[in-house]
N, C-alpha and C positions, 0 to 999 in steps of 0.2 A: 533439951528446950535452946533458941539458939539468942542471944541478947548480941546488940551491938552498942561500942561505946558512941557516948554524947557524942565524941570532938571529932567524930569521922565524918566529913561530909555527905548527904545523901547522893549526890551524884557519882562518889567513887563506889557506893555501894550497888547504883546500878550497874556499872561497869565492871566491876565483875562477875555480877550476876549473868551480863550478856556473854563476855568474855571465857567463862571457865567452862559452859558446855558445848562451844566451839570446839575447843582446843580437844576435851575428851572424845566427843565424837569424831576426830577426824586421823583419817588411816595412809598411813605413806603408801605410794603405790609400788609394788612389788614384782609385777610381772614385767619382761620382754618376751619378744620372738621373733625367730628366723623362718624365713620361707626357703624351699629349695624345690625343684620340680623337676621332672623328666624329659627325656630329649623328645616325646614323642609328635612325629608328623601326621597322625592319622590317630581318629576316634570313631566311637559310636556313639548315638544318641545317649545309649546306656551309662557311657562314661561319666557323662554330665549332667544328666537327670536325677543328681543324688538323692531326693529324699522316696523318690518311686524307682528305681531300678537299681538291680547289686551287680554294682559289678566287682570284678576282680583286677583289675587293671589299675596300677598306680601311678597317681599323677602329680599329688604336690605332696610335700612334707611341712609340717609346720613344730617346730620344737619352740617350746615355752622355757624360758627361766625365770623360777621362781625366786627372789631374794630373801626374802622373808623366812621366817623357822615355822608357820603353821601355812597351812592348806591355803590359798587364793581361790575366789571361783569367779571364774571368765566366760565370755563368750564371744562367739565370733560372727560379722556381720562379712557376709562373701557378696560381690558385684560381679559381676562377667558383662562384658562390651563384647559384640561379635561386627568385625567389618568382615565382609566377602570377599575373595578376590573375583570374582564374579562383579563385574560391573558396580563394583566398591560400594557394596550396600551396607549401608550402618545399622545397628541397633543397639543402641547406648543402654547399656542398665538389661539386659536383655534376662539373667537371670539375677534374683534376687531371694537370699535367703541369710537369715540369722536363726544361731542356732540358742535350746536352752542352756541355763548356765551348767556348767562341768566344773570339778574340781583341780586344779593344778596343784600337788605335795610340793612342800620345800624341795631344792634343788632341780624342779622340772619335770614335764612329759613334754611327750613327743607321741602327734597323732598324723593320720595321711587323711584323704577325701573318703578312704574306705571305711573310717570312724563316724561318715557323715548320713552312709545308708543306710537301706532296711540290714537291722541284725546288727546294725552300730551302736554303740555306749555312748553315742552325742545323739541326743534329741533336736528337731527341727521345732523352732518356736512360730516362725512367717516362712513362706515359700513363695514365690512367684516365677513362671518364665512365660515372657511377654509370648502372646497368642501368633502376633506378627511373626515373629523370629521364629517360633516353634513352626508356624505353618509352611514357613520356606527353608526352613532345614530338615524337616521331616520329609517333604517331597524328595528332595535329594537324598537323605541317608535312607530311605526307603528302596531308592533307585538303586544306589551304587553300594548301601552296606556299612557306607561312612558317610561321617560328619562332612559339609563341602569345605573346598577350602579356604585360608584365608586367617585372619588374626582374633584368636581369644584371649581378651585381656582381663586378667582376674583380679579386682580388688579388694582384699584383704584387711580386715580393721579387726583388731584385740581390743574386746572392752572388758575392763576389771571390776566388779563388784564394789562400790565402797570408792572407787580411785577416779576423777574427773579427767584425766588426761584419757587417749585411747593412742593405740599403737597401729599403725600403718605399713603396708607393703603391699607390693602386686609381682606377678609372673604373667609372662606373654608364651602362650603356643603357638608357633604357626604350624597350622595345618596342611597339609598336601594331599591331593587326591590324583594321581597321575592315571590318564588311561592309557594313553600311547607315547611311543618314540616313535618318529620317523627320521630316517637315514636321507640327508638331503647330498652330503659332496664325501668321496666321490662315487657320481651315479655309480648303479649295479651293473659291470661288465665295462667298467670305461678304462681306459689306459692310466698311468699317472708316472710323475717321475717319480725318485725313490724317497722322498720327503713329502708326501700327499698330506693337504689340509683336508681334515675330519671336519663336515659341520654335520650338526642334527638337531632336531624338534625337541623338547619334552617338557612338559607342564609339572616338573618335580624340579627338586636343588641338587640331589646327588644322584652321580650316574657312575660306572665303572665302563670304560673304552676295551674292547678286548680287539686285538689283530694277530690273525694266524695265518700260519701255510696252508695251502690248499695243493695237496699233490693231485694228479689224473685221474684216478683210481676214488678219489676219497668224494664224501656228500661233504656239502658245508656244514651239517651236523656236527659230522666227525671231525672235521677240522679245525671248527671251533674249540670244540671241548678238549682238542689237545694240548697235552702239557707237558712241559711250560710253552705256553704261547710268546709270537714274536711280542709281543706289549700287553700290557693290562695296566692301565691307569685309571686310580680316583678320581673325577672332577666333580667339584663344586661350585653352583653358579654358573657353568660355563657351556656352553652350547659348539663349541669350537674345540680343536685339540689340534696343532702340528707337530707332525709326525716324530719324536724325540723320545731317547732314554731307555727304548728297546733296540732289542738286535737289527741291525744294518737291515733293510730292503732289499731285493737282490733282480738286476736287470733280467728279465724272463720267466719272471716268476708269477706265479698266480696266489693272490692273498683273501683270505675273508675275512669280514669285521662285523661288530655289532654292537651297541649299546644296551647296559639294562640300567634302570631306572630304578633307585632305590628309597624305600619310604619305610621309615621306622614308627612302630604302632608302639601302644602305651605298655605293650608287654616287652619292650624292650628289643622284638625280631623286626627283622628286616624283610618288606613285600616288594617281589621285584616285578618288576613291568619290563620286559623286554620288546626290544625292536625285531622287525625280521633281519636275517643276514645275509648281509651285502658282500660283492664279490668286485675286486678289481685285479688289473696285471700292471706290473713296472717295466716300464721301458728306459732305460738310461740314455737314449737317446734323446728324453726329454730334458735331460739338464740345463742343456746350452753350452757353448764355450768359454772360458774367461771370467765366467760371473756366474755368481747363483741363477742366473737362468731363471726358470718359471717357479723358483723357492721364493726369489727376493718379495713378491707382492705378498706372498702368505706369511714370513716376518715380518716384512711391514706392517702386515694388518694386525697380528698377533703383539707388536708394540703399540701399538696405537690403538688396541683394545684394552691392554696393562696401564696405559699412561697418558690416553686421549685426554680423557678428563682433568687433567691439568696444565697438559701441554698443547692443546686444541692447534695453538694457530702455527706451532712448530711442525705438525703433521702437514698443517695446509701447504707450507712454505715447501717439503718435502716433493708433495705431490703436484703442487703446481708448477714446480719447477723442470719435473722430468727427471729428477735424481730417480739413480738404479743403484742399487749395491755393489759393491765389487767382490773380489775373490779376496783382498786383501781385508781382514781380520785379525786384529789382536786384542789380547786383554794383557794389561801389563808386560807388554812389549813381546809377549810368546804370542807366535802365530794359533790362531783359533781354526778349524774345520766346520763346515757347515751342523755336521752334527753335535760339535761343543756349543756351538752358538745359541742353538736351540734348547740345549740341556739349561743354558744359562739363561737363556727366556723364560725357562719353570722354574729359576729360582729366582727373578726378578719380580715375578708376577706377586710371591710371597713378601717383597720387599717396597712394593710400588709406592705405598706412602711416604717414605722416606727418601727419594729416588728424584732427582733433579737434572730436566735434561736439557739441553742446548746443540744449536744446529750452528756449523762454521763451513 
């Protein structure tokens, strides 16, 4: 039997009855998460339609930390926004998935997207894939075998049973689907100076440019596969390259070149999309006399590509004034050759954000 003293105000009794149950049922939040993802640049529809297809490709990893002393029950809410590169078509919330509750033991647990598919140990509570988005994507995926190029942004929300707060994170996959690589300059069969400017088109992001010497008895295929080549350089986000860093090209000789676009799949392997093999010859007579000759415009173009966004007015002043580069080039009072200057440009590209340029 419960009894009360007469001298305790009734209002305090009511307050105690109200506060006590709330304190008993409250639970501290014990879960946190960290999300990481692969560097995949190409996916199939099966990689993203988690509940309906079994994928063997790892896309993202979620690491849970449980600060409590007992297991906590959690669920994930995943939303995917899609922005296609072609025509900037947007599908916000194209995919929406909520899992059923699953346990996270003391110390934590790690899961991946593979846990969400058929045969996985985390079950789906609700799932939807926008019909409009799926129709648009399937048309391209069935034709090419790959998801269309664009941005696939995943918003991942952690919900802990009995905890009022949620934890959010997000990842973005930038997919590419290159279909061709086109060589533009030097044109096939053209004669250039010893520092040609290579220009090409690709609809990917990473590429490898290879230049090799060709003897009269060799085919283009034999020459380009010769090891070591004259030059092999990795390019990212660039569709041009002024010859530098390789063995010097020689007057009177013939060379071949090719560009291979590289696309990383979800399995971690690269898919190669190669250009045709181009051919050009070199003539020392095109170098000019007393100056960099035909190379100076290419050098200025490279500098403008590296620094032009910050110093557009400087390059306008140089071009409108008709200025040309001379052969008097130096770095820290040491004379530079044209080849050394080109190598310096490669280094400047990596430091472009911290460079200040002036023209006097």
